[in-house]
PDB file of the backbone (N, CA, C, O) and the ligand in Angstrom, with CONECT records:
HET     ZN  A 101       1
ATOM      1  N   UNK A   1      -8.651   3.374  27.993  1.00  0.00           N
ATOM      2  CA  UNK A   1      -8.840   2.894  26.644  1.00  0.00           C
ATOM      3  C   UNK A   1      -8.512   4.019  25.662  1.00  0.00           C
ATOM      4  O   UNK A   1      -8.927   5.162  25.849  1.00  0.00           O
ATOM      5  N   UNK A   2      -7.761   3.678  24.613  1.00  0.00           N
ATOM      6  CA  UNK A   2      -7.381   4.653  23.609  1.00  0.00           C
ATOM      7  C   UNK A   2      -8.445   4.703  22.519  1.00  0.00           C
ATOM      8  O   UNK A   2      -8.895   3.671  22.022  1.00  0.00           O
ATOM      9  N   UNK A   3      -8.833   5.909  22.160  1.00  0.00           N
ATOM     10  CA  UNK A   3      -9.834   6.076  21.104  1.00  0.00           C
ATOM     11  C   UNK A   3      -9.235   5.675  19.765  1.00  0.00           C
ATOM     12  O   UNK A   3      -8.056   5.912  19.501  1.00  0.00           O
ATOM     13  N   UNK A   4     -10.049   5.075  18.938  1.00  0.00           N
ATOM     14  CA  UNK A   4      -9.598   4.720  17.612  1.00  0.00           C
ATOM     15  C   UNK A   4      -9.922   5.841  16.641  1.00  0.00           C
ATOM     16  O   UNK A   4     -10.817   6.655  16.870  1.00  0.00           O
ATOM     17  N   UNK A   5      -9.179   5.859  15.566  1.00  0.00           N
ATOM     18  CA  UNK A   5      -9.291   6.905  14.554  1.00  0.00           C
ATOM     19  C   UNK A   5      -9.739   6.261  13.253  1.00  0.00           C
ATOM     20  O   UNK A   5      -9.241   5.196  12.887  1.00  0.00           O
ATOM     21  N   UNK A   6     -10.667   6.888  12.551  1.00  0.00           N
ATOM     22  CA  UNK A   6     -11.111   6.369  11.255  1.00  0.00           C
ATOM     23  C   UNK A   6     -10.169   6.843  10.157  1.00  0.00           C
ATOM     24  O   UNK A   6      -9.834   8.025  10.073  1.00  0.00           O
ATOM     25  N   UNK A   7      -9.747   5.901   9.317  1.00  0.00           N
ATOM     26  CA  UNK A   7      -8.896   6.226   8.178  1.00  0.00           C
ATOM     27  C   UNK A   7      -9.707   7.015   7.153  1.00  0.00           C
ATOM     28  O   UNK A   7     -10.830   6.640   6.816  1.00  0.00           O
ATOM     29  N   UNK A   8      -9.135   8.099   6.667  1.00  0.00           N
ATOM     30  CA  UNK A   8      -9.818   8.919   5.675  1.00  0.00           C
ATOM     31  C   UNK A   8      -9.838   8.265   4.305  1.00  0.00           C
ATOM     32  O   UNK A   8     -10.549   8.733   3.415  1.00  0.00           O
ATOM     33  N   UNK A   9      -9.086   7.205   4.113  1.00  0.00           N
ATOM     34  CA  UNK A   9      -9.037   6.526   2.819  1.00  0.00           C
ATOM     35  C   UNK A   9      -9.997   5.338   2.792  1.00  0.00           C
ATOM     36  O   UNK A   9     -10.900   5.299   1.956  1.00  0.00           O
ATOM     37  N   UNK A  10      -9.817   4.373   3.690  1.00  0.00           N
ATOM     38  CA  UNK A  10     -10.628   3.150   3.654  1.00  0.00           C
ATOM     39  C   UNK A  10     -11.756   3.157   4.680  1.00  0.00           C
ATOM     40  O   UNK A  10     -12.687   2.358   4.576  1.00  0.00           O
ATOM     41  N   UNK A  11     -11.689   4.040   5.663  1.00  0.00           N
ATOM     42  CA  UNK A  11     -12.758   4.144   6.648  1.00  0.00           C
ATOM     43  C   UNK A  11     -12.621   3.212   7.838  1.00  0.00           C
ATOM     44  O   UNK A  11     -13.407   3.307   8.780  1.00  0.00           O
ATOM     45  N   UNK A  12     -11.637   2.308   7.822  1.00  0.00           N
ATOM     46  CA  UNK A  12     -11.465   1.393   8.947  1.00  0.00           C
ATOM     47  C   UNK A  12     -10.929   2.139  10.157  1.00  0.00           C
ATOM     48  O   UNK A  12     -10.167   3.096  10.022  1.00  0.00           O
ATOM     49  N   UNK A  13     -11.333   1.694  11.341  1.00  0.00           N
ATOM     50  CA  UNK A  13     -10.867   2.306  12.584  1.00  0.00           C
ATOM     51  C   UNK A  13      -9.558   1.673  13.016  1.00  0.00           C
ATOM     52  O   UNK A  13      -9.396   0.454  12.962  1.00  0.00           O
ATOM     53  N   UNK A  14      -8.633   2.507  13.441  1.00  0.00           N
ATOM     54  CA  UNK A  14      -7.318   2.066  13.889  1.00  0.00           C
ATOM     55  C   UNK A  14      -6.927   2.873  15.127  1.00  0.00           C
ATOM     56  O   UNK A  14      -7.405   3.991  15.314  1.00  0.00           O
ATOM     57  N   UNK A  15      -6.051   2.304  15.980  1.00  0.00           N
ATOM     58  CA  UNK A  15      -5.517   3.110  17.085  1.00  0.00           C
ATOM     59  C   UNK A  15      -4.605   4.199  16.524  1.00  0.00           C
ATOM     60  O   UNK A  15      -4.153   4.110  15.382  1.00  0.00           O
ATOM     61  N   UNK A  16      -4.340   5.210  17.316  1.00  0.00           N
ATOM     62  CA  UNK A  16      -3.492   6.311  16.856  1.00  0.00           C
ATOM     63  C   UNK A  16      -2.145   5.797  16.353  1.00  0.00           C
ATOM     64  O   UNK A  16      -1.581   6.351  15.409  1.00  0.00           O
ATOM     65  N   UNK A  17      -1.632   4.740  16.981  1.00  0.00           N
ATOM     66  CA  UNK A  17      -0.340   4.185  16.546  1.00  0.00           C
ATOM     67  C   UNK A  17      -0.430   3.518  15.182  1.00  0.00           C
ATOM     68  O   UNK A  17       0.599   3.210  14.581  1.00  0.00           O
ATOM     69  N   UNK A  18      -1.630   3.291  14.687  1.00  0.00           N
ATOM     70  CA  UNK A  18      -1.809   2.616  13.406  1.00  0.00           C
ATOM     71  C   UNK A  18      -2.162   3.549  12.264  1.00  0.00           C
ATOM     72  O   UNK A  18      -2.589   3.102  11.199  1.00  0.00           O
ATOM     73  N   UNK A  19      -1.987   4.839  12.481  1.00  0.00           N
ATOM     74  CA  UNK A  19      -2.272   5.804  11.421  1.00  0.00           C
ATOM     75  C   UNK A  19      -1.127   6.803  11.305  1.00  0.00           C
ATOM     76  O   UNK A  19      -0.336   6.976  12.232  1.00  0.00           O
ATOM     77  N   UNK A  20      -1.054   7.457  10.148  1.00  0.00           N
ATOM     78  CA  UNK A  20      -0.166   8.601   9.956  1.00  0.00           C
ATOM     79  C   UNK A  20      -1.048   9.779   9.577  1.00  0.00           C
ATOM     80  O   UNK A  20      -2.134   9.615   9.021  1.00  0.00           O
ATOM     81  N   UNK A  21      -0.549  10.981   9.896  1.00  0.00           N
ATOM     82  CA  UNK A  21      -1.350  12.183   9.654  1.00  0.00           C
ATOM     83  C   UNK A  21      -0.625  13.105   8.677  1.00  0.00           C
ATOM     84  O   UNK A  21       0.602  13.113   8.589  1.00  0.00           O
ATOM     85  N   UNK A  22      -1.420  13.876   7.951  1.00  0.00           N
ATOM     86  CA  UNK A  22      -0.853  14.830   7.013  1.00  0.00           C
ATOM     87  C   UNK A  22      -0.252  15.990   7.781  1.00  0.00           C
ATOM     88  O   UNK A  22      -0.799  16.430   8.792  1.00  0.00           O
ATOM     89  N   UNK A  23       0.885  16.486   7.292  1.00  0.00           N
ATOM     90  CA  UNK A  23       1.602  17.537   7.995  1.00  0.00           C
ATOM     91  C   UNK A  23       0.812  18.815   8.168  1.00  0.00           C
ATOM     92  O   UNK A  23       0.723  19.339   9.279  1.00  0.00           O
ATOM     93  N   UNK A  24       0.242  19.326   7.102  1.00  0.00           N
ATOM     94  CA  UNK A  24      -0.480  20.594   7.181  1.00  0.00           C
ATOM     95  C   UNK A  24      -1.939  20.422   7.558  1.00  0.00           C
ATOM     96  O   UNK A  24      -2.626  21.400   7.852  1.00  0.00           O
ATOM     97  N   UNK A  25      -2.414  19.190   7.552  1.00  0.00           N
ATOM     98  CA  UNK A  25      -3.804  18.896   7.930  1.00  0.00           C
ATOM     99  C   UNK A  25      -3.815  17.705   8.890  1.00  0.00           C
ATOM    100  O   UNK A  25      -4.194  16.602   8.497  1.00  0.00           O
ATOM    101  N   UNK A  26      -3.408  17.914  10.127  1.00  0.00           N
ATOM    102  CA  UNK A  26      -3.324  16.793  11.067  1.00  0.00           C
ATOM    103  C   UNK A  26      -4.663  16.149  11.383  1.00  0.00           C
ATOM    104  O   UNK A  26      -4.705  15.074  11.980  1.00  0.00           O
ATOM    105  N   UNK A  27      -5.748  16.784  10.995  1.00  0.00           N
ATOM    106  CA  UNK A  27      -7.059  16.158  11.196  1.00  0.00           C
ATOM    107  C   UNK A  27      -7.257  14.962  10.264  1.00  0.00           C
ATOM    108  O   UNK A  27      -8.135  14.129  10.491  1.00  0.00           O
ATOM    109  N   UNK A  28      -6.433  14.883   9.215  1.00  0.00           N
ATOM    110  CA  UNK A  28      -6.531  13.791   8.247  1.00  0.00           C
ATOM    111  C   UNK A  28      -5.615  12.655   8.689  1.00  0.00           C
ATOM    112  O   UNK A  28      -4.398  12.822   8.776  1.00  0.00           O
ATOM    113  N   UNK A  29      -6.211  11.504   8.966  1.00  0.00           N
ATOM    114  CA  UNK A  29      -5.466  10.315   9.370  1.00  0.00           C
ATOM    115  C   UNK A  29      -5.644   9.239   8.305  1.00  0.00           C
ATOM    116  O   UNK A  29      -6.749   9.008   7.814  1.00  0.00           O
ATOM    117  N   UNK A  30      -4.542   8.587   7.959  1.00  0.00           N
ATOM    118  CA  UNK A  30      -4.566   7.506   6.978  1.00  0.00           C
ATOM    119  C   UNK A  30      -3.918   6.289   7.626  1.00  0.00           C
ATOM    120  O   UNK A  30      -2.835   6.393   8.202  1.00  0.00           O
ATOM    121  N   UNK A  31      -4.578   5.133   7.532  1.00  0.00           N
ATOM    122  CA  UNK A  31      -4.024   3.928   8.159  1.00  0.00           C
ATOM    123  C   UNK A  31      -2.732   3.525   7.436  1.00  0.00           C
ATOM    124  O   UNK A  31      -2.475   3.972   6.318  1.00  0.00           O
ATOM    125  N   UNK A  32      -1.939   2.693   8.073  1.00  0.00           N
ATOM    126  CA  UNK A  32      -0.652   2.321   7.513  1.00  0.00           C
ATOM    127  C   UNK A  32      -0.798   1.569   6.194  1.00  0.00           C
ATOM    128  O   UNK A  32       0.023   1.742   5.293  1.00  0.00           O
ATOM    129  N   UNK A  33      -1.828   0.740   6.070  1.00  0.00           N
ATOM    130  CA  UNK A  33      -2.033   0.023   4.806  1.00  0.00           C
ATOM    131  C   UNK A  33      -2.312   0.998   3.678  1.00  0.00           C
ATOM    132  O   UNK A  33      -1.753   0.869   2.589  1.00  0.00           O
ATOM    133  N   UNK A  34      -3.167   1.965   3.930  1.00  0.00           N
ATOM    134  CA  UNK A  34      -3.479   2.953   2.898  1.00  0.00           C
ATOM    135  C   UNK A  34      -2.276   3.846   2.630  1.00  0.00           C
ATOM    136  O   UNK A  34      -2.062   4.259   1.491  1.00  0.00           O
ATOM    137  N   UNK A  35      -1.491   4.151   3.649  1.00  0.00           N
ATOM    138  CA  UNK A  35      -0.286   4.953   3.440  1.00  0.00           C
ATOM    139  C   UNK A  35       0.679   4.214   2.517  1.00  0.00           C
ATOM    140  O   UNK A  35       1.282   4.828   1.636  1.00  0.00           O
ATOM    141  N   UNK A  36       0.831   2.909   2.709  1.00  0.00           N
ATOM    142  CA  UNK A  36       1.683   2.123   1.807  1.00  0.00           C
ATOM    143  C   UNK A  36       1.107   2.125   0.397  1.00  0.00           C
ATOM    144  O   UNK A  36       1.845   2.248  -0.581  1.00  0.00           O
ATOM    145  N   UNK A  37      -0.205   1.989   0.294  1.00  0.00           N
ATOM    146  CA  UNK A  37      -0.856   2.017  -1.022  1.00  0.00           C
ATOM    147  C   UNK A  37      -0.592   3.363  -1.708  1.00  0.00           C
ATOM    148  O   UNK A  37      -0.239   3.403  -2.887  1.00  0.00           O
ATOM    149  N   UNK A  38      -0.762   4.451  -0.972  1.00  0.00           N
ATOM    150  CA  UNK A  38      -0.539   5.772  -1.549  1.00  0.00           C
ATOM    151  C   UNK A  38       0.916   5.944  -1.978  1.00  0.00           C
ATOM    152  O   UNK A  38       1.198   6.556  -3.008  1.00  0.00           O
ATOM    153  N   UNK A  39       1.830   5.402  -1.186  1.00  0.00           N
ATOM    154  CA  UNK A  39       3.249   5.462  -1.555  1.00  0.00           C
ATOM    155  C   UNK A  39       3.487   4.745  -2.881  1.00  0.00           C
ATOM    156  O   UNK A  39       4.203   5.245  -3.748  1.00  0.00           O
ATOM    157  N   UNK A  40       2.883   3.574  -3.026  1.00  0.00           N
ATOM    158  CA  UNK A  40       3.061   2.822  -4.269  1.00  0.00           C
ATOM    159  C   UNK A  40       2.462   3.568  -5.453  1.00  0.00           C
ATOM    160  O   UNK A  40       3.025   3.561  -6.548  1.00  0.00           O
ATOM    161  N   UNK A  41       1.314   4.215  -5.230  1.00  0.00           N
ATOM    162  CA  UNK A  41       0.704   5.001  -6.306  1.00  0.00           C
ATOM    163  C   UNK A  41       1.611   6.167  -6.696  1.00  0.00           C
ATOM    164  O   UNK A  41       1.795   6.452  -7.879  1.00  0.00           O
ATOM    165  N   UNK A  42       2.169   6.832  -5.695  1.00  0.00           N
ATOM    166  CA  UNK A  42       3.070   7.957  -5.960  1.00  0.00           C
ATOM    167  C   UNK A  42       4.304   7.485  -6.720  1.00  0.00           C
ATOM    168  O   UNK A  42       4.752   8.147  -7.656  1.00  0.00           O
ATOM    169  N   UNK A  43       4.852   6.343  -6.318  1.00  0.00           N
ATOM    170  CA  UNK A  43       6.019   5.798  -6.999  1.00  0.00           C
ATOM    171  C   UNK A  43       5.678   5.479  -8.454  1.00  0.00           C
ATOM    172  O   UNK A  43       6.494   5.709  -9.347  1.00  0.00           O
ATOM    173  N   UNK A  44       4.484   4.955  -8.696  1.00  0.00           N
ATOM    174  CA  UNK A  44       4.056   4.662 -10.060  1.00  0.00           C
ATOM    175  C   UNK A  44       3.980   5.918 -10.905  1.00  0.00           C
ATOM    176  O   UNK A  44       4.378   5.917 -12.070  1.00  0.00           O
ATOM    177  N   UNK A  45       3.462   7.004 -10.310  1.00  0.00           N
ATOM    178  CA  UNK A  45       3.394   8.272 -11.053  1.00  0.00           C
ATOM    179  C   UNK A  45       4.799   8.779 -11.369  1.00  0.00           C
ATOM    180  O   UNK A  45       5.059   9.238 -12.481  1.00  0.00           O
ATOM    181  N   UNK A  46       5.703   8.697 -10.394  1.00  0.00           N
ATOM    182  CA  UNK A  46       7.076   9.146 -10.626  1.00  0.00           C
ATOM    183  C   UNK A  46       7.743   8.310 -11.713  1.00  0.00           C
ATOM    184  O   UNK A  46       8.445   8.838 -12.575  1.00  0.00           O
ATOM    185  N   UNK A  47       7.513   6.991 -11.662  1.00  0.00           N
ATOM    186  CA  UNK A  47       8.110   6.114 -12.667  1.00  0.00           C
ATOM    187  C   UNK A  47       7.574   6.440 -14.058  1.00  0.00           C
ATOM    188  O   UNK A  47       8.319   6.368 -15.036  1.00  0.00           O
ATOM    189  N   UNK A  48       6.303   6.795 -14.161  1.00  0.00           N
ATOM    190  CA  UNK A  48       5.728   7.139 -15.466  1.00  0.00           C
ATOM    191  C   UNK A  48       6.342   8.426 -16.005  1.00  0.00           C
ATOM    192  O   UNK A  48       6.504   8.587 -17.215  1.00  0.00           O
ATOM    193  N   UNK A  49       6.682   9.339 -15.102  1.00  0.00           N
ATOM    194  CA  UNK A  49       7.255  10.608 -15.532  1.00  0.00           C
ATOM    195  C   UNK A  49       8.733  10.484 -15.882  1.00  0.00           C
ATOM    196  O   UNK A  49       9.234  11.220 -16.731  1.00  0.00           O
ATOM    197  N   UNK A  50       9.438   9.551 -15.227  1.00  0.00           N
ATOM    198  CA  UNK A  50      10.880   9.403 -15.443  1.00  0.00           C
ATOM    199  C   UNK A  50      11.217   7.943 -15.700  1.00  0.00           C
ATOM    200  O   UNK A  50      11.686   7.244 -14.802  1.00  0.00           O
ATOM    201  N   UNK A  51      10.981   7.482 -16.919  1.00  0.00           N
ATOM    202  CA  UNK A  51      11.290   6.073 -17.217  1.00  0.00           C
ATOM    203  C   UNK A  51      12.777   5.773 -17.016  1.00  0.00           C
ATOM    204  O   UNK A  51      13.642   6.587 -17.338  1.00  0.00           O
ATOM    205  N   UNK A  52      13.043   4.614 -16.488  1.00  0.00           N
ATOM    206  CA  UNK A  52      14.412   4.154 -16.261  1.00  0.00           C
ATOM    207  C   UNK A  52      14.371   2.636 -16.136  1.00  0.00           C
ATOM    208  O   UNK A  52      13.289   2.059 -16.023  1.00  0.00           O
ATOM    209  N   UNK A  53      15.523   1.982 -16.155  1.00  0.00           N
ATOM    210  CA  UNK A  53      15.511   0.522 -15.958  1.00  0.00           C
ATOM    211  C   UNK A  53      14.863   0.128 -14.626  1.00  0.00           C
ATOM    212  O   UNK A  53      14.115  -0.849 -14.569  1.00  0.00           O
ATOM    213  N   UNK A  54      15.142   0.875 -13.563  1.00  0.00           N
ATOM    214  CA  UNK A  54      14.519   0.583 -12.266  1.00  0.00           C
ATOM    215  C   UNK A  54      13.017   0.764 -12.307  1.00  0.00           C
ATOM    216  O   UNK A  54      12.272  -0.020 -11.720  1.00  0.00           O
ATOM    217  N   UNK A  55      12.566   1.817 -13.015  1.00  0.00           N
ATOM    218  CA  UNK A  55      11.130   2.064 -13.147  1.00  0.00           C
ATOM    219  C   UNK A  55      10.461   0.923 -13.893  1.00  0.00           C
ATOM    220  O   UNK A  55       9.348   0.517 -13.557  1.00  0.00           O
ATOM    221  N   UNK A  56      11.151   0.405 -14.917  1.00  0.00           N
ATOM    222  CA  UNK A  56      10.592  -0.713 -15.692  1.00  0.00           C
ATOM    223  C   UNK A  56      10.444  -1.947 -14.807  1.00  0.00           C
ATOM    224  O   UNK A  56       9.438  -2.652 -14.882  1.00  0.00           O
ATOM    225  N   UNK A  57      11.439  -2.205 -13.975  1.00  0.00           N
ATOM    226  CA  UNK A  57      11.361  -3.352 -13.056  1.00  0.00           C
ATOM    227  C   UNK A  57      10.179  -3.169 -12.107  1.00  0.00           C
ATOM    228  O   UNK A  57       9.432  -4.115 -11.854  1.00  0.00           O
ATOM    229  N   UNK A  58      10.006  -1.957 -11.583  1.00  0.00           N
ATOM    230  CA  UNK A  58       8.866  -1.713 -10.682  1.00  0.00           C
ATOM    231  C   UNK A  58       7.543  -1.846 -11.431  1.00  0.00           C
ATOM    232  O   UNK A  58       6.562  -2.320 -10.858  1.00  0.00           O
ATOM    233  N   UNK A  59       7.496  -1.431 -12.725  1.00  0.00           N
ATOM    234  CA  UNK A  59       6.281  -1.606 -13.526  1.00  0.00           C
ATOM    235  C   UNK A  59       5.903  -3.082 -13.611  1.00  0.00           C
ATOM    236  O   UNK A  59       4.736  -3.447 -13.469  1.00  0.00           O
ATOM    237  N   UNK A  60       6.910  -3.922 -13.846  1.00  0.00           N
ATOM    238  CA  UNK A  60       6.653  -5.364 -13.934  1.00  0.00           C
ATOM    239  C   UNK A  60       6.149  -5.873 -12.579  1.00  0.00           C
ATOM    240  O   UNK A  60       5.222  -6.681 -12.526  1.00  0.00           O
ATOM    241  N   UNK A  61       6.751  -5.409 -11.499  1.00  0.00           N
ATOM    242  CA  UNK A  61       6.305  -5.813 -10.166  1.00  0.00           C
ATOM    243  C   UNK A  61       4.866  -5.402  -9.899  1.00  0.00           C
ATOM    244  O   UNK A  61       4.086  -6.169  -9.336  1.00  0.00           O
ATOM    245  N   UNK A  62       4.520  -4.180 -10.310  1.00  0.00           N
ATOM    246  CA  UNK A  62       3.131  -3.719 -10.119  1.00  0.00           C
ATOM    247  C   UNK A  62       2.167  -4.547 -10.967  1.00  0.00           C
ATOM    248  O   UNK A  62       1.059  -4.848 -10.524  1.00  0.00           O
ATOM    249  N   UNK A  63       2.577  -4.917 -12.182  1.00  0.00           N
ATOM    250  CA  UNK A  63       1.717  -5.737 -13.038  1.00  0.00           C
ATOM    251  C   UNK A  63       1.493  -7.110 -12.399  1.00  0.00           C
ATOM    252  O   UNK A  63       0.380  -7.637 -12.414  1.00  0.00           O
ATOM    253  N   UNK A  64       2.557  -7.677 -11.841  1.00  0.00           N
ATOM    254  CA  UNK A  64       2.421  -8.982 -11.167  1.00  0.00           C
ATOM    255  C   UNK A  64       1.508  -8.839  -9.953  1.00  0.00           C
ATOM    256  O   UNK A  64       0.652  -9.691  -9.713  1.00  0.00           O
ATOM    257  N   UNK A  65       1.688  -7.769  -9.192  1.00  0.00           N
ATOM    258  CA  UNK A  65       0.845  -7.534  -8.012  1.00  0.00           C
ATOM    259  C   UNK A  65      -0.628  -7.446  -8.411  1.00  0.00           C
ATOM    260  O   UNK A  65      -1.491  -8.022  -7.749  1.00  0.00           O
ATOM    261  N   UNK A  66      -0.910  -6.718  -9.502  1.00  0.00           N
ATOM    262  CA  UNK A  66      -2.304  -6.595  -9.961  1.00  0.00           C
ATOM    263  C   UNK A  66      -2.883  -7.964 -10.308  1.00  0.00           C
ATOM    264  O   UNK A  66      -4.036  -8.247  -9.983  1.00  0.00           O
ATOM    265  N   UNK A  67      -2.100  -8.808 -10.960  1.00  0.00           N
ATOM    266  CA  UNK A  67      -2.573 -10.148 -11.321  1.00  0.00           C
ATOM    267  C   UNK A  67      -2.850 -10.982 -10.070  1.00  0.00           C
ATOM    268  O   UNK A  67      -3.862 -11.678  -9.987  1.00  0.00           O
ATOM    269  N   UNK A  68      -1.943 -10.902  -9.104  1.00  0.00           N
ATOM    270  CA  UNK A  68      -2.126 -11.658  -7.858  1.00  0.00           C
ATOM    271  C   UNK A  68      -3.414 -11.236  -7.175  1.00  0.00           C
ATOM    272  O   UNK A  68      -4.211 -12.076  -6.757  1.00  0.00           O
ATOM    273  N   UNK A  69      -3.613  -9.914  -7.065  1.00  0.00           N
ATOM    274  CA  UNK A  69      -4.803  -9.406  -6.368  1.00  0.00           C
ATOM    275  C   UNK A  69      -6.062  -9.740  -7.160  1.00  0.00           C
ATOM    276  O   UNK A  69      -7.082 -10.119  -6.584  1.00  0.00           O
ATOM    277  N   UNK A  70      -5.987  -9.598  -8.496  1.00  0.00           N
ATOM    278  CA  UNK A  70      -7.148  -9.881  -9.338  1.00  0.00           C
ATOM    279  C   UNK A  70      -7.612 -11.330  -9.180  1.00  0.00           C
ATOM    280  O   UNK A  70      -8.812 -11.605  -9.199  1.00  0.00           O
ATOM    281  N   UNK A  71      -6.670 -12.247  -9.025  1.00  0.00           N
ATOM    282  CA  UNK A  71      -7.017 -13.658  -8.876  1.00  0.00           C
ATOM    283  C   UNK A  71      -7.198 -14.082  -7.415  1.00  0.00           C
ATOM    284  O   UNK A  71      -7.613 -15.208  -7.142  1.00  0.00           O
ATOM    285  N   UNK A  72      -6.892 -13.197  -6.496  1.00  0.00           N
ATOM    286  CA  UNK A  72      -7.051 -13.523  -5.077  1.00  0.00           C
ATOM    287  C   UNK A  72      -6.037 -14.514  -4.564  1.00  0.00           C
ATOM    288  O   UNK A  72      -6.269 -15.180  -3.555  1.00  0.00           O
ATOM    289  N   UNK A  73      -4.902 -14.620  -5.257  1.00  0.00           N
ATOM    290  CA  UNK A  73      -3.896 -15.617  -4.867  1.00  0.00           C
ATOM    291  C   UNK A  73      -3.293 -15.303  -3.506  1.00  0.00           C
ATOM    292  O   UNK A  73      -2.780 -16.202  -2.838  1.00  0.00           O
ATOM    293  N   UNK A  74      -3.345 -14.043  -3.083  1.00  0.00           N
ATOM    294  CA  UNK A  74      -2.784 -13.678  -1.775  1.00  0.00           C
ATOM    295  C   UNK A  74      -3.578 -14.294  -0.621  1.00  0.00           C
ATOM    296  O   UNK A  74      -3.114 -14.288   0.519  1.00  0.00           O
ATOM    297  N   UNK A  75      -4.763 -14.823  -0.906  1.00  0.00           N
ATOM    298  CA  UNK A  75      -5.581 -15.457   0.127  1.00  0.00           C
ATOM    299  C   UNK A  75      -5.479 -16.984   0.109  1.00  0.00           C
ATOM    300  O   UNK A  75      -6.099 -17.648   0.941  1.00  0.00           O
ATOM    301  N   UNK A  76      -4.718 -17.544  -0.813  1.00  0.00           N
ATOM    302  CA  UNK A  76      -4.560 -19.002  -0.886  1.00  0.00           C
ATOM    303  C   UNK A  76      -3.785 -19.493   0.331  1.00  0.00           C
ATOM    304  O   UNK A  76      -2.931 -18.783   0.863  1.00  0.00           O
ATOM    305  N   UNK A  77      -4.090 -20.721   0.771  1.00  0.00           N
ATOM    306  CA  UNK A  77      -3.499 -21.195   2.024  1.00  0.00           C
ATOM    307  C   UNK A  77      -1.984 -21.334   2.023  1.00  0.00           C
ATOM    308  O   UNK A  77      -1.363 -20.974   3.023  1.00  0.00           O
ATOM    309  N   UNK A  78      -1.367 -21.816   0.999  1.00  0.00           N
ATOM    310  CA  UNK A  78       0.079 -22.074   1.026  1.00  0.00           C
ATOM    311  C   UNK A  78       0.851 -20.893   0.437  1.00  0.00           C
ATOM    312  O   UNK A  78       1.761 -20.361   1.074  1.00  0.00           O
ATOM    313  N   UNK A  79       0.486 -20.488  -0.775  1.00  0.00           N
ATOM    314  CA  UNK A  79       1.236 -19.442  -1.457  1.00  0.00           C
ATOM    315  C   UNK A  79       0.861 -18.049  -0.944  1.00  0.00           C
ATOM    316  O   UNK A  79       1.644 -17.109  -1.085  1.00  0.00           O
ATOM    317  N   UNK A  80      -0.333 -17.909  -0.349  1.00  0.00           N
ATOM    318  CA  UNK A  80      -0.814 -16.606   0.105  1.00  0.00           C
ATOM    319  C   UNK A  80       0.131 -15.906   1.072  1.00  0.00           C
ATOM    320  O   UNK A  80       0.482 -14.749   0.844  1.00  0.00           O
ATOM    321  N   UNK A  81       0.557 -16.575   2.152  1.00  0.00           N
ATOM    322  CA  UNK A  81       1.473 -15.902   3.081  1.00  0.00           C
ATOM    323  C   UNK A  81       2.779 -15.462   2.410  1.00  0.00           C
ATOM    324  O   UNK A  81       3.321 -14.406   2.734  1.00  0.00           O
ATOM    325  N   UNK A  82       3.279 -16.272   1.479  1.00  0.00           N
ATOM    326  CA  UNK A  82       4.515 -15.909   0.776  1.00  0.00           C
ATOM    327  C   UNK A  82       4.281 -14.675  -0.085  1.00  0.00           C
ATOM    328  O   UNK A  82       5.097 -13.753  -0.095  1.00  0.00           O
ATOM    329  N   UNK A  83       3.161 -14.662  -0.809  1.00  0.00           N
ATOM    330  CA  UNK A  83       2.858 -13.518  -1.669  1.00  0.00           C
ATOM    331  C   UNK A  83       2.657 -12.247  -0.854  1.00  0.00           C
ATOM    332  O   UNK A  83       3.107 -11.174  -1.256  1.00  0.00           O
ATOM    333  N   UNK A  84       1.982 -12.360   0.293  1.00  0.00           N
ATOM    334  CA  UNK A  84       1.781 -11.176   1.142  1.00  0.00           C
ATOM    335  C   UNK A  84       3.114 -10.679   1.697  1.00  0.00           C
ATOM    336  O   UNK A  84       3.342  -9.474   1.798  1.00  0.00           O
ATOM    337  N   UNK A  85       3.991 -11.614   2.054  1.00  0.00           N
ATOM    338  CA  UNK A  85       5.314 -11.233   2.559  1.00  0.00           C
ATOM    339  C   UNK A  85       6.091 -10.506   1.465  1.00  0.00           C
ATOM    340  O   UNK A  85       6.707  -9.470   1.715  1.00  0.00           O
ATOM    341  N   UNK A  86       6.058 -11.062   0.237  1.00  0.00           N
ATOM    342  CA  UNK A  86       6.753 -10.417  -0.867  1.00  0.00           C
ATOM    343  C   UNK A  86       6.144  -9.048  -1.170  1.00  0.00           C
ATOM    344  O   UNK A  86       6.864  -8.078  -1.404  1.00  0.00           O
ATOM    345  N   UNK A  87       4.825  -8.979  -1.162  1.00  0.00           N
ATOM    346  CA  UNK A  87       4.143  -7.731  -1.490  1.00  0.00           C
ATOM    347  C   UNK A  87       4.470  -6.612  -0.526  1.00  0.00           C
ATOM    348  O   UNK A  87       4.566  -5.449  -0.919  1.00  0.00           O
ATOM    349  N   UNK A  88       4.639  -6.964   0.738  1.00  0.00           N
ATOM    350  CA  UNK A  88       4.935  -5.928   1.724  1.00  0.00           C
ATOM    351  C   UNK A  88       6.373  -5.431   1.604  1.00  0.00           C
ATOM    352  O   UNK A  88       6.720  -4.409   2.197  1.00  0.00           O
ATOM    353  N   UNK A  89       7.209  -6.131   0.853  1.00  0.00           N
ATOM    354  CA  UNK A  89       8.606  -5.727   0.707  1.00  0.00           C
ATOM    355  C   UNK A  89       8.926  -5.171  -0.671  1.00  0.00           C
ATOM    356  O   UNK A  89      10.072  -4.829  -0.963  1.00  0.00           O
ATOM    357  N   UNK A  90       7.912  -5.083  -1.510  1.00  0.00           N
ATOM    358  CA  UNK A  90       8.142  -4.521  -2.845  1.00  0.00           C
ATOM    359  C   UNK A  90       8.207  -3.002  -2.760  1.00  0.00           C
ATOM    360  O   UNK A  90       7.513  -2.398  -1.942  1.00  0.00           O
ATOM    361  N   UNK A  91       9.035  -2.381  -3.597  1.00  0.00           N
ATOM    362  CA  UNK A  91       9.139  -0.917  -3.563  1.00  0.00           C
ATOM    363  C   UNK A  91       7.880  -0.229  -4.073  1.00  0.00           C
ATOM    364  O   UNK A  91       7.818   1.000  -4.105  1.00  0.00           O
TER     365      UNK A  91
HETATM  366 ZN    ZN A 101      -7.010   2.987   5.361  1.00  0.00          ZN2+
END
């Protein structure tokens, strides 16, 4: 049996294959969901520092994502799977 690792961000336990580790601090493990979240946060910071047409499009996408999550539409029976699929493919 493979030991599970606790994510340093959300605290959920995942197998080693379900986490990524920091380069200089390999003791820090972050689950893939949190790693994607952190990537999106980093992209948002970069977009704020360097406005561009692409950054504006991503801003609109992030605003739509916030609305979806705020209303819980990603959990709806019909539209939820589509929204989750789209969300996982957004930059
Ligand atoms: Zn996590």
